[in-house]
Structures are given as structure tokens and as C-alpha cells.
C-alpha positions in Angstrom: -27.3 2.2 6.3 -26.7 5.9 5.6 -26.3 6.7 1.9 -22.7 6.8 0.9 -21.4 5.3 4.2 -19.3 2.8 2.4 -17.7 5.6 0.4 -17.1 7.6 3.6 -15.5 4.5 5.2 -13.3 4.1 2.1 -12.1 7.7 2.4 -11.2 7.2 6.1 -9.5 3.9 5.3 -7.6 5.5 2.4 -6.2 8.3 4.6 -5.3 5.9 7.4 -3.7 3.5 5.0 -1.6 6.2 3.3 -0.5 7.5 6.7 0.4 4.0 7.9 2.3 3.1 4.7 4.2 6.4 4.6 5.3 6.0 8.2 6.3 2.4 7.6 8.1 3.3 4.4 10.1 6.1 6.0 11.1 3.8 8.9 12.2 1.1 6.5 14.3 3.3 4.3 16.4 4.2 7.3 17.8 0.7 7.0 21.1 0.4 5.1 19.3 -2.2 2.9 17.1 0.4 1.4 19.6 3.3 1.5 19.7 4.0 -2.2 16.0 5.0 -2.2 16.8 8.0 0.0 18.6 9.5 -2.9 15.2 10.1 -4.5 14.4 12.9 -2.1 11.7 13.2 0.6 9.0 14.8 -1.6 9.3 12.2 -4.3 9.3 9.3 -1.8 6.2 10.7 -0.1 4.4 11.2 -3.4 5.2 7.7 -4.7 4.0 5.9 -1.5 0.8 8.0 -1.5 0.3 7.3 -5.2 0.9 3.5 -4.8 -1.7 3.3 -2.0 -4.2 5.6 -3.7 -3.9 3.4 -6.8 -4.4 0.0 -5.2 -6.9 0.6 -2.3 -9.9 1.3 -4.6 -9.2 -2.0 -6.3 -9.5 -3.7 -2.9 -12.7 -1.9 -1.9 -14.6 -1.5 -5.1 -13.4 -4.0 -7.8 -12.3 -7.2 -6.1 -15.4 -7.7 -4.0 -17.5 -7.9 -7.2 -15.5 -11.0 -8.2 -14.5 -12.7 -4.9 -17.0 -13.3 -2.1 -15.0 -15.7 0.0 -13.2 -13.7 2.7 -10.1 -15.8 2.8 -9.5 -15.7 -1.0 -10.4 -12.0 -1.0 -7.6 -11.2 1.5 -5.1 -13.5 -0.1 -5.6 -12.4 -3.7 -6.2 -8.8 -2.8 -3.2 -8.3 -0.7 -1.0 -10.3 -3.1 -2.2 -8.1 -6.0 -1.6 -4.9 -4.0 1.9 -5.9 -3.1 2.8 -6.8 -6.7 1.3 -3.5 -8.1 2.8 -1.3 -5.4 6.2 -2.9 -5.9 6.0 -2.2 -9.6 5.1 1.4 -8.9 8.1 1.6 -6.5 10.3 0.0 -9.1 9.2 2.4 -11.9 9.9 5.5 -9.8 12.9 4.5 -7.9 14.7 2.2 -10.4 16.1 0.0 -7.5 16.4 -3.8 -7.5 12.8 -5.2 -7.9 13.3 -7.7 -5.1 13.9 -4.8 -2.7 10.8 -3.0 -4.0 8.8 -6.2 -3.5 10.0 -6.6 0.1 9.3 -2.9 0.7 5.8 -3.1 -0.6 5.1 -6.3 1.3 6.3 -4.8 4.6 4.4 -1.6 4.1 1.2 -3.5 3.3 1.7 -5.9 6.1 2.0 -3.0 8.5 -1.1 -1.3 7.2 -3.1 -4.6 7.1 -2.2 -5.4 10.7 -3.0 -1.8 11.8 -6.4 -2.2 10.0 -7.1 -5.3 12.1 -6.5 -3.4 15.3 -8.7 -0.4 14.3 
């Protein structure tokens, strides 16, 4: 395997994941259920989604595999952890009901996870 291939794959995955989660986020906030987030402004929303993804994806790629080798547990624990951390980041920046932020993080991550399976 080429030196640094894993790291190159990570950078590609990071960019694709940020793009996927940003698209999903902006589609979801068009819903009346998430309307209060729109008051934050487009630049802030874009930055927060990118920050949340950039904060959690390295954990999935570089830290968690050192502790969990079973693929099923890796996906379950990893995705659950990512959803919790990203929902906390959303909550800290948007100050909206935490349950809504949890749902938003779950849906964005579900979308990017399913997209990753297709790619």
C-alpha cells in the first residue's frame, strides 16, 4: 500500500462527509420543525456543520479503530458517539432544544453514512 494512502482516503472522506452533511443540514432546516436555526445565518450554519464533522470524523478514522476491532460494534459505537458529539456542538452554537439538535445530527449522519455505503 502506498505510504499515507489511509490519510489520503481520510481527506477524501472528510470532504465528502462535510459536503453531504452540509447539504442534508440545509435541506432539513427548510422544514418548519427546524426553522429557528435559520435565524443563525447561513455563514454560521455552514461553519458549525463543517466544524462538527471535522471534529468527529478523525475520531472514527484514527482513534476508535485502536479500541474496537469488531466491525458491528465499531459502527454502532462510532456513529452513536458522533451523533451525540455533533448534537452537542449544534446545541452549543444554536441554543435550540437539544432533542431537535439530536435529531438533526442523527439525520445528517444517517445521510452521510448511507452515502458512504454507496460510494
